N, C-alpha and C positions, 0 to 999 in steps of 0.2 A: 516515799518522799521523792525519790528520783528513779525514774524508769528509763532504761535504754531498750529500744525496740528495733532490732535488726539495723543497728547503727553501722554505717559504712563511710569510709573516707578514702579518696584516692587523690594523688597528686600527679598531674601529667600522665594520667592513665595507669599509674602504678598504685595498686591497692595498699593502703597502710592498715586500715581497720576494715573488717568484712563481717557484716551481719552479727554485730555484737549485741547481746541482750543480757540485761541483769536488772534486778530490783534492789535498790539501796534503801534501807529503812531509816526513819528518824531515830536519833539517839545512838546511832551505830558509827563506830570509828573503824574504817576499813583502809587497809594498805594494799596498794597494787604494785607488784614486782614484775620483772621480766627483763629480757635481754635489751641492751641498748639498741635503739632504732626500731623497736617493736611497736611504738606508737603510744607510749604511756603519756607523754606530755601533750601529744595531739588529742588524746582522749579528754584530758582536763580542759584544753582550750575549746573543744567542741561543747562540752557540758556547760562551760561558762558563756557560750555564745560568742567567743572571740574568733571562732572559725566556723565554717558552714559545712554540715554533713552532706554527703551525696544524696540527691533526691531519689527516693524509692517508693513514693506513693503513700508512705506511712508517716506517723509522727515519731521520729526516732528518739527524741529526747523530751521527756515529760517531767516537769517539776511541780510538785503539789497539784497534780491534775491538770497543769497548764502546758499544752504543747508549745515548745519553743519555736517551732516552725510557723506557728500562727501569729507570732508577734512581729510588729514592725520594729525598726531600729530604736525608736524612742521607748516603746513598751519594754523591749528587751533590756535596754539600759536601765530603766526604772526597776525592773525585776532584779537585775544583777546588783544594782546599788543597794537595794533594801534587803535582799534575801541571801546574798552570797558574800563570802570573804575568800579572797584568792591570795595565796602565798606564792609569789613568783620565784622561780629559781634565780632570776636576775635582779631580785629585790624590787625594782621600780620605785625606790624611795625618791621623792622629789627634792632635788638639791637646793632649791631656793627657799624651802620651808624648814623650820626647826624640827627637831625630833617630835616635840609635842604637837606641832601643827600637822605633821605628817600623820600621826596616829589619830588626831582629832578629825581628819578630813572626812571619813565616812559618817561621823556623827553630824557634822555640819551639812553634808549633802542630803542627809535624811531628816534634817530639822530636829535633831535630838540634842539634849544637854551635853556639854563637852567635858564634864568633870571626870568621866570614866577614862579619858585619854591618859591622864596622869596616873591613874590606878593601874592601867595596863602597862605603861612604861615601867612602873615599879615591879609589876608581876614578871616582866622579862629581864629584870636585873639592871634597869637603866634609870633608876631614881637619881635625881640630881643632874641628869644630862638633858633635861627638858628643853633648854634654850640653846643647846649645841646644834650645829648643822651637820648634815651627812658627811661632809668632807673632813670633819673632825673626829670621826669614829672609824673603827675597823670594819672589815667585811662581815665578820661574825656578828658585830653589834648592829650593823644594818639589817642583817637577817632577822634579828630579834625585833627591830623596829617594824619590819614588814609583817612579822607574826602578830605583834600587838595591834597593828592597824587592821589586819584581817579579822581579828576577833572582837574589836572594840564595840561594834554595833550589834553584837550578839546575832550573827547571821544564822539562818536556818540550814545553810549548806556551806561547808568550808572545803575548799579545794587547795591542796598543798602539794607543790612540786618540789621534792627534795628539801623539805623545810629544815633539816638538820645537817645539810651538806657542808656548811661552812662553820659548824660549831664543834667545840671540843666535846668529848664524851659526857662530862658532867653537865655542861650547859645543855647539850642535846637531851639528856635524860630529864632535866628540869623543864625544858620546853615541851617535851612530849607529855609530861605529867600535867602541865598547864592546859595543853590541848584536850587531854582526857577530861580534866575537871570542867572546862568550859562546855564541852560537848554534853556531858552528863547533866550539867546545871541548866542548860538551855534546851535540851532535847534535839540538838542539831545533828545533822548527818555530816560526817567528815570523811573525805577521800584523800589519802596521802599516797603519792607516788614516791617510792624510795628504792635505793639499791641496798640499803642497810638492813640486814636481817635482825639486828639488835633493835632498830627502830620499829620494824614491822612487828616484832614480838610484843610491843606495847599496845597494839591495836586489837580490836575485838575479832577481826576476821582478816585473813590474808588471801588475796586473789592473785593468781598468776595470769598475766596477759601474754598470749602467744598467738601465732597465726591461726590457731584453731579456736580462739576466743578467750573468754574469762573462765577460770575454774578455781574453786577454793582449794587451798593448799595448806601445808603446815611447815614450820621451821625444820629444816634438815640439819643445819649446823648453827646453833644459836650464837657461836663465837665468831662466825664469819661477818665481815664488814661489807 
């Protein structure tokens, strides 16, 4: 579903990611762990097309057989809108829209019926808050709105940057269960960056990102946060 081929990224001559290669399969829920500053969020931004990889003569990011490097800005935007759901660490919930309108936005942009927006708000525990605005809810609740919005249009690729970072343990577990259920129901591929080993334990596969690349790993201490 998603292929990374010798993906590299540098800032001001300093390499952040170097020659990264991996194949992510449809229907797979993968977590990526690693030290702070190793490039986990950068990797998600590159996959989403929000940042540009270093040129190396190859097609470093291929989604459903489509090289991202071959798309112009409009085509990349259309692909991102229709095929991806991104859960940002900073939420990016729009303050002038109600919670329901925020969640319904991907449906509207893709010309889809909006009834599922209310269903997804209910699924993340925010039924009855449809007409509230972001300033009326907590940070943890805004995170849940962002998660509902990322999943509402049933994207083929879900990218999640610390999706449980602002949630209490019980809510985090419920949200991860929702992610699991949506991924299996739609056959989507989901990639989650997390520092929480408890969160990573809920995924199908755990990858460790380091200066040497990506490698599959296992939980060492399941009680570590």
